[in-house]
C-alpha positions as CSV (number, residue, x, y, z in Angstrom):
1,M,-0.1,0.1,-0.2
2,R,1.2,3.6,-0.6
3,P,2.2,5.3,2.3
4,A,-0.2,8.3,2.0
5,G,-3.2,6.0,1.3
6,A,-2.4,3.9,4.3
7,M,-2.1,7.1,6.5
8,L,-5.8,8.4,4.8
9,L,-7.1,4.7,5.8
10,L,-5.6,4.8,9.2
11,I,-7.0,8.2,10.3
12,G,-10.2,7.7,8.8
13,T,-10.4,4.4,10.8
14,L,-9.4,6.7,14.2
15,L,-11.9,9.3,13.3
16,T,-14.8,6.5,12.6
17,G,-13.8,4.8,16.0
18,A,-14.2,8.3,17.8
19,G,-17.7,8.2,16.2
20,Y,-18.3,4.8,18.2
21,G,-16.6,5.8,21.3
22,A,-18.9,8.6,21.6
23,T,-21.8,6.3,22.4
24,F,-20.1,6.2,25.8
25,L,-21.1,10.0,26.4
26,L,-25.0,9.2,25.7
27,S,-26.0,8.5,29.5
28,M,-24.7,11.8,30.1
29,R,-26.7,13.4,27.4
30,F,-29.8,11.5,28.2
31,R,-29.5,12.7,31.7
32,S,-29.0,16.2,30.4
33,I,-32.2,16.2,28.9
34,G,-34.3,14.6,31.6
35,G,-33.8,10.9,30.7
36,N,-31.9,8.0,32.4
37,E,-29.6,4.9,31.5
38,F,-32.7,3.1,30.5
39,D,-33.2,5.6,27.6
40,T,-29.7,5.3,26.7
41,G,-30.3,1.3,26.4
42,I,-33.4,1.8,24.4
43,A,-32.0,4.2,21.9
44,L,-28.9,1.8,21.4
45,A,-30.8,-1.2,21.1
46,G,-31.6,-0.1,17.5
47,G,-27.9,-0.5,16.8
48,V,-28.5,-4.4,17.1
49,L,-31.1,-4.3,14.0
50,G,-28.6,-1.8,12.7
51,T,-25.5,-4.0,12.8
52,F,-27.5,-6.8,11.0
53,A,-28.3,-4.9,8.2
54,G,-24.5,-3.2,8.2
55,V,-23.2,-6.7,8.0
56,T,-25.6,-7.7,5.3
57,A,-25.0,-4.5,3.2
58,V,-21.4,-5.0,2.9
59,R,-21.9,-8.8,1.7
60,S,-24.5,-7.3,-1.0
61,L,-22.9,-4.2,-2.1
62,A,-19.3,-4.2,-1.6
63,P,-18.8,-6.6,-4.7
64,R,-20.3,-3.7,-6.6
65,I,-19.1,-0.5,-5.3
66,G,-15.5,-1.6,-3.5
67,T,-15.0,-2.2,0.2
68,A,-13.1,1.2,0.4
69,R,-16.3,3.2,-0.6
70,M,-18.4,1.1,1.5
71,A,-16.1,1.9,4.4
72,S,-16.5,5.5,3.5
73,L,-20.2,5.4,3.5
74,S,-20.4,3.5,6.7
75,A,-18.3,6.4,8.6
76,L,-20.8,8.6,7.1
77,G,-23.3,6.6,8.5
78,V,-21.9,6.6,11.8
79,G,-21.9,10.7,11.6
80,I,-25.4,10.8,10.5
81,G,-26.5,8.6,13.5
82,L,-24.5,10.9,15.9
83,A,-25.9,13.9,14.6
84,G,-29.5,12.6,15.5
85,F,-28.3,12.2,19.3
86,S,-27.1,16.0,19.1
87,A,-30.6,17.4,19.4
88,A,-31.2,18.9,22.6
89,I,-34.8,17.6,22.9
90,R,-36.7,14.2,23.4
91,D,-37.9,12.3,20.7
92,S,-38.0,8.3,21.3
93,S,-38.4,7.8,17.4
94,L,-35.6,9.9,16.4
95,E,-33.2,8.3,18.9
96,V,-34.2,4.8,17.9
97,M,-33.7,6.0,14.3
98,A,-30.2,7.5,15.3
99,G,-29.1,4.4,17.2
100,F,-30.2,2.2,14.3
101,L,-28.2,4.5,11.9
102,L,-25.3,4.4,13.9
103,G,-25.3,0.5,14.5
104,L,-25.7,0.2,10.4
105,G,-22.7,2.5,10.0
106,W,-20.4,0.8,12.5
107,G,-21.7,-2.6,11.9
108,A,-20.5,-2.1,7.9
109,F,-17.6,-0.3,8.7
110,Y,-16.0,-3.2,11.0
111,V,-16.5,-5.5,8.3
112,A,-15.8,-3.4,5.3
113,A,-12.6,-1.6,6.6
114,P,-10.9,-4.6,7.3
115,L,-11.7,-6.4,4.1
116,A,-10.3,-3.4,2.1
117,L,-7.1,-3.6,4.2
118,S,-6.7,-7.0,3.4
119,E,-7.3,-6.7,-0.2
120,R,-4.2,-4.1,-0.5
121,T,-1.9,-6.2,1.5
122,H,0.1,-9.0,1.4
123,T,-0.1,-12.0,3.6
124,A,3.9,-11.3,4.6
125,N,3.0,-7.9,6.1
126,R,-0.7,-8.2,6.7
127,G,-0.5,-9.1,10.3
128,T,1.7,-5.6,10.7
129,W,-1.0,-3.9,9.0
130,F,-3.7,-5.1,11.1
131,L,-2.0,-4.3,14.0
132,R,-1.8,-0.7,13.1
133,F,-5.4,-0.8,11.9
134,G,-6.7,-2.1,15.4
135,T,-4.3,0.3,17.4
136,F,-6.0,3.1,15.8
137,Q,-9.5,1.9,15.9
138,M,-9.2,1.3,19.4
139,A,-7.3,4.5,19.9
140,G,-10.4,6.5,18.6
141,I,-12.9,4.3,20.6
142,G,-11.5,4.9,24.1
143,G,-9.7,8.3,23.1
144,C,-12.7,10.0,22.1
145,P,-14.9,10.1,25.2
146,A,-11.7,10.8,27.3
147,L,-11.0,14.2,25.4
148,A,-14.8,14.8,24.9
149,A,-15.4,14.4,28.6
150,Y,-12.3,17.0,29.5
151,A,-14.2,19.4,27.0
152,I,-17.3,19.0,28.6
153,H,-15.8,19.7,32.1
154,F,-13.0,22.3,31.5
155,L,-13.8,23.7,28.3
156,H,-17.7,23.7,29.2
157,W,-19.1,22.3,25.9
158,S,-22.6,20.7,26.0
159,V,-22.9,17.0,25.4
160,N,-24.9,17.8,22.4
161,N,-22.2,20.2,20.8
162,A,-19.8,17.5,21.7
163,L,-21.7,14.9,19.9
164,G,-22.2,17.4,16.8
165,V,-18.4,18.0,16.7
166,I,-17.5,14.1,16.5
167,A,-20.4,13.8,14.1
168,G,-18.5,16.0,11.6
169,L,-15.0,14.1,12.3
170,C,-16.9,11.1,10.7
171,A,-18.0,13.0,7.7
172,I,-14.4,13.8,7.4
173,A,-13.4,10.5,7.8
174,S,-16.0,9.4,5.0
175,V,-14.0,11.9,2.9
176,L,-10.6,10.5,3.6
177,L,-11.7,6.7,3.3
178,E,-13.0,7.9,-0.1
179,I,-9.9,9.3,-1.2
180,F,-7.9,6.3,0.0
181,G,-9.8,4.0,-2.1
182,R,-9.2,6.3,-5.0
183,L,-5.3,6.3,-4.4
184,S,-5.4,2.7,-4.0
185,P,-7.8,1.0,-6.4
186,H,-9.2,-2.6,-6.2
187,S,-11.8,-4.0,-8.4
188,P,-14.9,-4.7,-6.7
189,G,-15.4,-7.6,-8.9
190,E,-12.6,-9.1,-6.8
191,T,-14.6,-9.5,-3.3
192,K,-16.6,-12.5,-3.0
193,K,-19.9,-12.9,-1.5
194,A,-20.2,-15.2,1.4
195,R,-22.9,-17.4,2.3
196,W,-22.8,-17.1,6.2
197,L,-26.4,-17.5,7.6
198,G,-26.9,-20.9,6.2
199,D,-23.5,-22.1,7.7
200,L,-24.6,-21.5,11.1
201,G,-25.9,-25.1,11.9
202,A,-22.6,-26.3,10.7
203,I,-20.6,-23.8,12.9
204,A,-22.6,-24.6,15.9
205,R,-21.5,-28.1,15.6
206,T,-17.7,-27.3,16.1
207,R,-15.6,-25.4,18.5
208,A,-15.9,-22.4,17.0
209,V,-19.3,-21.6,18.6
210,Y,-17.3,-21.0,21.4
211,P,-15.5,-18.0,20.7
212,I,-18.3,-16.5,19.3
213,L,-20.3,-17.0,22.4
214,M,-17.4,-15.9,24.3
215,I,-16.9,-12.4,22.3
216,A,-20.6,-12.0,23.0
217,L,-20.1,-11.9,26.7
218,G,-17.0,-10.1,26.4
219,A,-19.0,-7.4,24.5
220,C,-21.7,-7.1,27.0
221,V,-18.7,-6.5,29.4
222,F,-17.1,-3.7,27.3
223,S,-20.5,-2.0,26.5
224,G,-21.6,-2.4,30.3
225,I,-18.2,-0.6,31.6
226,M,-17.6,1.7,29.0
227,T,-21.4,3.0,28.4
228,F,-22.2,3.4,31.9
229,Q,-18.6,4.4,33.3
230,M,-19.9,7.9,34.3
231,S,-22.9,6.8,36.2
232,L,-20.7,4.1,37.9
233,V,-18.2,6.6,39.3
234,Q,-20.9,9.2,40.2
235,G,-20.9,10.1,43.8
236,T,-17.3,9.1,44.0
237,H,-13.9,11.0,43.5
238,A,-13.2,9.2,40.5
239,Q,-13.6,10.5,36.9
240,A,-14.7,8.9,33.8
241,S,-12.4,10.6,31.8
242,T,-9.7,8.9,33.8
243,F,-10.8,5.6,33.2
244,F,-11.5,6.3,29.5
245,S,-7.9,7.8,29.1
246,L,-5.9,4.7,30.9
247,Y,-8.1,2.0,29.2
248,T,-7.0,3.5,25.8
249,L,-3.4,3.7,26.9
250,T,-3.2,0.4,28.4
251,V,-4.7,-0.9,25.4
252,V,-2.5,0.6,22.8
253,S,0.8,0.3,24.4
254,M,-0.2,-3.6,25.7
255,R,-0.9,-4.2,22.0
256,W,2.3,-3.1,20.8
257,L,4.5,-4.3,23.6
258,L,2.9,-7.7,24.6
259,S,1.2,-8.9,21.1
260,R,4.2,-11.1,19.9
261,L,4.4,-12.5,23.4
262,V,1.0,-13.3,23.6
263,A,1.1,-14.7,19.9
264,R,3.9,-17.2,21.1
265,V,1.6,-18.4,23.9
266,P,-1.0,-21.2,22.9
267,T,-4.4,-19.5,22.4
268,E,-6.0,-22.0,24.8
269,T,-3.8,-20.7,27.6
270,A,-3.5,-16.9,26.5
271,T,-7.4,-16.8,26.2
272,K,-8.0,-18.1,29.9
273,M,-5.0,-15.7,31.2
274,L,-6.3,-12.5,29.6
275,L,-9.9,-13.3,30.8
276,V,-8.9,-13.5,34.3
277,V,-7.2,-10.4,34.1
278,M,-10.3,-9.1,32.6
279,V,-12.5,-10.4,35.2
280,L,-10.0,-9.3,37.9
281,G,-10.5,-5.6,36.4
282,I,-14.6,-5.7,36.7
283,A,-13.8,-6.8,40.3
284,S,-11.8,-3.8,41.1
285,M,-14.8,-1.6,39.9
286,F,-16.5,-2.8,42.9
287,A,-14.1,-0.9,45.1
288,V,-14.1,2.4,43.3
289,P,-16.2,3.9,46.1
290,V,-13.5,3.2,48.5
291,H,-10.8,4.8,46.6
292,V,-10.0,6.2,43.2
293,F,-7.2,4.0,42.9
294,F,-9.3,0.9,42.3
295,Q,-10.8,2.6,39.0
296,V,-7.0,3.1,37.8
297,T,-6.4,-0.6,38.5
298,A,-9.6,-1.5,36.7
299,A,-9.0,0.9,33.8
300,V,-5.3,-0.9,33.5
301,L,-6.7,-4.5,34.1
302,F,-9.5,-4.4,31.9
303,G,-7.4,-2.6,28.9
304,T,-4.8,-5.5,29.2
305,G,-7.2,-8.4,29.4
306,Y,-10.3,-7.2,26.9
307,G,-7.9,-5.4,24.8
308,L,-5.8,-8.4,24.1
309,V,-8.2,-11.3,24.1
310,Y,-10.3,-10.3,21.2
311,P,-7.5,-10.8,18.5
312,V,-6.8,-14.3,20.3
313,M,-10.1,-15.6,20.4
314,Q,-10.4,-14.6,16.5
315,T,-7.4,-16.7,16.0
316,Q,-8.9,-19.7,17.9
317,L,-12.2,-19.2,15.7
318,V,-10.2,-19.3,12.4
319,N,-8.4,-22.5,13.6
320,D,-11.4,-24.3,14.9
321,T,-12.8,-24.1,11.1
322,E,-12.2,-25.1,7.7
323,V,-11.1,-22.4,5.2
324,T,-14.3,-22.8,3.0
325,H,-16.2,-21.4,6.6
326,H,-13.8,-18.6,7.2
327,N,-15.8,-16.0,5.9
328,A,-19.1,-17.3,7.6
329,V,-17.5,-17.5,11.0
330,L,-15.8,-14.3,10.9
331,T,-19.2,-12.8,9.9
332,W,-21.0,-14.5,12.9
333,F,-18.0,-13.4,15.4
334,V,-18.5,-9.9,14.3
335,T,-22.2,-10.2,14.6
336,A,-22.1,-11.5,18.2
337,Y,-19.9,-9.2,19.3
338,F,-22.3,-6.2,18.0
339,I,-25.3,-8.1,19.9
340,G,-23.5,-7.6,23.1
341,A,-21.8,-4.2,22.2
342,F,-25.6,-2.6,21.3
343,G,-27.9,-4.9,23.0
344,F,-26.3,-5.0,26.6
345,P,-27.0,-1.3,27.3
346,T,-30.9,-2.2,27.2
347,V,-30.5,-4.7,30.1
348,G,-27.6,-2.6,31.8
349,G,-29.7,0.8,31.7
350,W,-33.0,-1.2,33.3
351,L,-30.8,-2.7,36.0
352,L,-28.9,0.6,36.7
353,V,-32.1,2.4,37.3
354,H,-34.2,0.0,38.8
355,S,-31.6,-2.0,41.0
356,G,-28.4,0.4,41.2
357,K,-24.9,0.1,40.5
358,G,-24.1,-3.0,42.5
359,A,-26.4,-5.1,40.3
360,L,-25.4,-3.8,37.0
361,L,-21.7,-4.6,38.2
362,T,-22.8,-8.0,39.3
363,V,-24.5,-9.1,35.9
364,I,-21.4,-7.5,34.1
365,A,-19.1,-9.7,36.2
366,A,-21.4,-12.9,35.8
367,C,-21.1,-12.2,31.9
368,G,-16.8,-12.2,32.2
369,V,-17.1,-15.4,34.5
370,A,-19.2,-16.8,32.0
371,A,-17.0,-16.0,29.1
372,L,-13.9,-17.7,31.1
373,L,-16.0,-21.0,32.2
374,L,-16.5,-21.2,28.1
375,A,-12.7,-21.1,27.7
376,F,-12.5,-24.1,29.7
377,L,-15.4,-25.7,28.2
378,R,-14.2,-25.3,24.5
379,D,-10.9,-27.3,25.6
380,K,-12.8,-30.5,26.7
381,R,-14.9,-30.6,23.4
382,R,-13.4,-32.7,20.7
383,V,-12.7,-31.0,17.4
384,R,-15.1,-31.7,14.5
385,A,-14.6,-31.0,11.2
386,L,-17.2,-29.0,9.4
387,T,-19.4,-30.7,6.7
388,I,-21.1,-29.2,3.7
389,K,-24.3,-30.3,3.1
390,A,-25.3,-30.6,-0.4
C-alpha cells in the first residue's frame, strides 16, 4: 500500500472509531435532557438491528462498489447517527432511528474496512497492518470519550455540541476513506460474497461456537463498563475521563508491547489468562467508592485483558474451522460482538435505574466469568470438522 493511502485509511479509522466511542457519552446526554440510563439502552437497542443490516449490506454492496467506498459510506452513517443524538430535545422515534443508523454504519465499517485493508496487503505484512489498524481503531474508541469528557468539564462544552463535533469528524473520515479508495484502487469484482446465515448449523457443531459466544459476553462486559462508566463513578472521587484515558493508553501500549509475546503462547492458555485479568478488572470496579486507585487498577487490568483477548479469540475461531467456512464464522463473530455491544446497554440501563450500580456490576462480572468458563469448556470438546451439506 502507498504510504499516503495507508495514512488516509488509518486516520479515517481513528475518526470513525471516535464516532463509536461517542456512544459512551450518551448516558450523560440523556441525563442532561431529563432522561436516564434506560433511555440510553433503548436508543442503542436500535443499533442491534442496524448492525445486522450493516453486515448484510457489506456482503451485498461491496462486490459492486468496492470495500473502500463501503467503508466511506459506513463512516458517514455513523456520523449521521450521532447527529441525530446531538439534538437537545427528547424524541424517542428519532433516537431509536439514530441508534439504528449508528449501528448500521459501525457494523458495516467493522467488516468493510478490514476487508479493504486485506485486499491491499500481502500475506507477509498483513499482520503488521492489522495491528496498526486495530491500534488506531481502539485509540479512537477510547480516546474520543476521554477528550470529550475533558472538553465538557474544562471547556464547558455541552454534550450535544460534543456529539455534533464528533459527527463532523465522521464526515471527514468518510471523505478520507473515499480518497483512500481512489489512491489505492481495487476491483470490486474481486470481492467474493460469502454464505454465512446458512452455515450457522454447521458452525454450531464445532468448537468455533465457543469463541463466538465468548466474544458476545465480552462485548456485554465492554459496553457495560464503558457506556455506564460516568454513572458508575457518580458520587465518588473518580472521573470517567480518567478511566477512558487509561484504558486507551493501556490497550494501545499492550498491543504494541505484548502482542508478539501473546502470539507465542498457545491460544487456549492466552485466552484463559487474559479473561482472568479482565475479570479482575471488573472486580476492581466494585471498590471504586472506597478509593480512586481502584478505578485506575480497573482501567489497566480491563485494558490489558479485554484489549488483547479479542484477536486471540479470533485466532481460535479461524483455527477451529475449515477454510471454506472462514468468512462465515468471522461474520458471525462480528455479529455476536455487536449483539453484546449494542444489546447489553438496554439490560444494563434497566438494572442501573431499578436496582443500582451493584446489580449492574454483578451482571457484568457474571458475563465475564461465563466467558471464562466457556474457555475451559471449549478445551474439553473434541474438534469436529465442518461438513458441507449439499
